[in-house]
C-alpha positions in Angstrom: 1.2 -32.7 -18.3 -1.8 -30.4 -18.0 -2.1 -28.3 -14.8 -4.8 -26.1 -13.3 -4.1 -23.3 -10.8 -6.8 -21.7 -8.6 -5.5 -18.4 -7.3 -6.7 -16.5 -4.3 -5.1 -13.5 -2.5 -5.7 -13.6 1.2 -3.0 -16.3 1.7 -0.4 -14.3 -0.2 2.9 -13.6 1.7 2.8 -10.4 3.7 -0.9 -9.8 3.6 -2.5 -8.7 6.9 -5.5 -6.5 6.2 -8.6 -6.2 4.0 -7.2 -2.9 2.6 -4.6 -5.0 0.9 -7.1 -7.5 -0.6 -10.0 -5.6 -2.0 -9.9 -3.8 -5.4 -11.3 -0.6 -4.2 -8.9 -0.2 -1.2 -5.8 1.9 -1.1 -3.2 -0.9 -0.6 -4.6 -3.4 -3.1 -2.1 -2.6 -5.9 0.9 -3.9 -4.1 -0.7 -7.2 -3.1 -2.2 -7.6 -6.6 1.4 -7.6 -7.7 2.5 -10.2 -5.1 -0.5 -12.4 -5.9 0.6 -12.4 -9.5 4.2 -13.1 -8.6 3.2 -16.2 -6.6 1.1 -17.5 -9.5 4.0 -16.9 -11.9 6.3 -18.8 -9.5 3.8 -21.7 -9.5 3.7 -21.7 -13.3 7.5 -21.8 -13.4 7.6 -24.7 -11.0 5.0 -26.6 -13.1 6.9 -25.9 -16.3 10.1 -27.2 -14.7 8.2 -30.4 -13.8 7.1 -30.9 -17.4 3.8 -29.1 -17.7 3.0 -28.3 -21.3 -0.3 -26.6 -20.6 -1.4 -24.4 -17.6 -4.8 -22.9 -17.0 -5.1 -20.3 -14.2 -8.4 -19.3 -12.6 -8.3 -15.9 -11.0 -10.5 -16.8 -8.0 -10.6 -13.7 -5.8 -13.4 -11.2 -5.4 -13.8 -9.6 -8.9 -11.8 -12.5 -10.5 -9.9 -9.7 -12.3 -6.9 -9.3 -10.0 -3.9 -11.0 -11.7 -1.8 -8.8 -14.0 -2.2 -10.7 -17.2 0.8 -9.0 -18.9 3.1 -10.7 -16.4 1.9 -14.3 -17.0 4.1 -16.6 -19.0 3.3 -17.3 -22.6 2.5 -21.0 -22.0 -0.3 -20.1 -19.6 -4.0 -19.3 -20.2 -6.3 -17.5 -17.7 -10.0 -17.5 -16.8 -11.0 -14.1 -15.6 -14.4 -13.0 -14.2 -17.2 -15.2 -12.9 -19.2 -17.3 -15.3 -21.9 -18.2 -12.9 -21.0 -21.9 -13.1 -21.2 -23.9 -9.9 -17.5 -24.8 -10.0 -16.9 -21.1 -9.1 -13.2 -20.9 -8.1 -12.4 -24.1 -10.1 -14.2 -23.1 -13.3 -12.3 -24.3 -16.3 -11.2 -27.5 -14.7 -12.2 -30.7 -16.5 -11.1 -34.4 -16.6 -8.3 -33.6 -19.1 -6.1 -32.1 -16.4 -3.5 -34.1 -14.4 -3.2 -31.9 -11.3 -4.8 -28.9 -9.5 -2.7 -26.3 -7.6 -3.9 -23.7 -5.2 -2.1 -20.4 -4.4 -2.9 -17.6 -2.0 -5.4 -19.8 -0.1 -6.5 -18.8 3.4 -7.9 -20.2 6.6 -11.6 -21.1 7.0 -14.1 -18.9 8.8 -13.9 -18.8 12.5 -10.2 -19.6 12.8 -7.3 -17.5 14.0 -4.5 -18.4 11.6 -5.2 -15.5 9.2 -6.8 -12.1 10.0 -8.6 -12.4 6.7 -10.0 -15.9 7.5 -13.4 -16.5 5.9 -15.3 -19.1 3.9 -16.8 -17.8 0.6 -17.9 -14.4 2.1 -18.3 -12.5 5.3 -21.9 -13.4 5.7 -21.0 -17.0 6.6 -19.7 -17.9 10.1 -19.2 -21.6 9.4 -19.6 -24.1 6.6 -19.8 -27.7 7.8 -19.6 -30.8 5.5 -20.3 -34.2 7.0 -19.7 -32.9 10.5 -16.3 -31.2 9.7 -15.9 -27.4 9.4 -14.9 -26.8 5.8 -12.8 -24.3 4.0 -12.8 -23.0 0.5 -10.1 -25.5 -0.2 -12.3 -28.3 1.1 -15.0 -27.3 -1.4 -12.6 -26.9 -4.3 -10.5 -30.1 -3.6 -13.8 -32.1 -3.7 -14.6 -30.4 -7.0 -11.2 -31.6 -8.3 -12.0 -35.1 -7.0 -15.4 -35.0 -8.7 -13.5 -34.5 -12.0 -10.8 -37.1 -11.2 -8.1 -34.5 -10.8 -5.5 -34.7 -8.0 -5.0 -31.7 -5.7 -1.2 -31.8 -5.4 -0.1 -28.4 -4.0 -1.3 -25.5 -1.9 0.3 -22.3 -0.7 -1.2 -19.9 1.9 -1.3 -19.4 5.6 -0.3 -22.1 8.1 -3.8 -22.9 9.1 -5.0 -23.7 5.6 -1.8 -25.7 4.9 -2.5 -27.8 8.0 -6.1 -28.3 6.9 -5.1 -29.2 3.3 -2.7 -31.9 4.6 -5.4 -33.3 6.9 -7.8 -33.7 3.9 -5.1 -34.8 1.3 -2.2 -36.3 3.2 0.1 -36.4 0.2 -0.4 -32.7 -0.9 2.6 -30.4 -1.0 2.3 -27.2 0.9 4.1 -23.9 1.5 3.0 -21.9 4.6 4.0 -18.4 3.7 2.5 -16.8 6.8 0.8 -17.3 10.2 -1.8 -15.2 11.9 -1.7 -13.7 15.4 -4.9 -11.8 16.1 -4.9 -9.0 13.6 -1.2 -9.4 12.8 0.7 -11.8 10.6 4.2 -13.3 10.7 5.2 -13.8 7.1 8.2 -14.9 5.1 9.5 -12.3 2.6 7.7 -12.4 -0.8 11.1 -13.3 -2.5 11.4 -16.3 -0.3 7.8 -17.3 -0.8 8.2 -17.2 -4.6 11.3 -19.4 -4.3 9.5 -21.9 -2.1 6.4 -22.0 -4.2 8.4 -22.6 -7.4 10.4 -25.4 -5.7 7.3 -26.8 -4.0 5.2 -27.0 -7.2 8.1 -28.6 -9.1 8.5 -31.2 -6.4 4.8 -31.9 -6.1 4.4 -32.4 -9.8 7.5 -34.6 -10.1 6.0 -37.3 -7.8 3.4 -40.0 -8.4 0.3 -37.8 -8.6 -2.0 -40.7 -7.6 -0.7 -40.2 -4.1 -2.8 -37.1 -3.9 -6.0 -38.6 -5.3 -9.0 -37.7 -3.1 -11.9 -40.0 -2.8 -15.3 -38.2 -2.7 -17.6 -39.2 0.2 -20.6 -41.2 -0.9 -23.0 -38.8 0.9 -22.9 -35.1 1.7 -24.6 -33.5 4.7 -24.0 -29.7 4.4 -24.8 -27.0 6.9 -24.3 -23.3 6.2 -24.3 -21.1 9.3 -24.9 -17.4 8.6 -24.0 -14.5 10.8 -27.4 -13.0 10.2 -30.7 -15.0 10.4 -32.3 -12.9 7.6 -29.7 -14.3 5.2 -30.6 -17.8 6.2 -34.3 -17.1 5.8 -33.9 -15.6 2.3 -31.9 -18.5 1.1 -34.1 -21.2 2.7 -36.4 -21.2 -0.3 -33.8 -23.0 -2.5 -35.3 -26.4 -3.5 -34.2 -29.1 -1.0 -32.8 -26.7 1.5 -33.8 -27.2 5.2 -34.0 -24.5 7.8 -33.3 -26.3 11.1 -32.2 -23.2 13.1 -32.5 -19.5 12.8 -29.1 -18.9 11.2 -28.6 -22.3 9.7 -29.5 -24.0 6.4 -29.0 -27.7 5.7 -28.7 -29.4 2.3 -28.3 -33.2 1.8 -27.3 -35.0 -1.3 -25.4 -38.0 -2.7 -24.4 -35.9 -5.7 -21.6 -33.5 -5.1 -22.4 -31.4 -8.2 -25.8 -30.8 -6.6 -24.0 -29.6 -3.5 -22.0 -27.2 -5.6 -25.1 -26.0 -7.3 -26.8 -25.4 -3.9 -23.7 -23.6 -2.5 -23.7 -21.4 -5.7 -27.2 -20.1 -4.9 -27.4 -20.4 -1.1 -24.3 -18.4 -0.3 -24.7 -15.4 -2.7 
């Protein structure tokens, strides 16, 4: 079994503020440790389920967050941003059996995580085929494009609910829940135990139960907070500018959607 892990931080157990998530902030070091510990727990669960090869994508901000000396010897890691349109899923290909997601967070405009966002803080909403999308939506579709099943996700309660709505068979562990600018979280020790057990259980099932069928057509709208960001990005080939803060991109090819998102949202 070959497993891919996309690791974010804003859905890590205990996190409640941007000071804990950004490399240049004072509280980052502690939550870098906890992000790493949750990834290690996912690796251990995958190994217990029979995984022989694990590739981790550090997928938060600088993409240089995970403490590599703490990773198990059977895992490899992609650090930094290549510029490839797969972004948070870079390194995934058709040879993998399953994709896992740790530390994932609620989509922009929702209240289940004080750090809720989609891609960056310039975007107020990302809508795909009429549904407000999260980073998990984009990345689960990337896995589907490559024929890989998204089988497990850990993060806040909101993103866990959204993940199950998109992939009914996916295993989830909700480590926290947002209330305004506060969070109610399980302890990191409990989160690691549940992630380890959840991953092992998810990978020990029939993985085809988590296969996600790609839509045949994609109608994507990006709503920016600032109209100047929309204007600047509106010159991307194929982009429409229907409203002051909104861009639209339509395609039957999901890789073209990923390519557009790569350039429209920077």
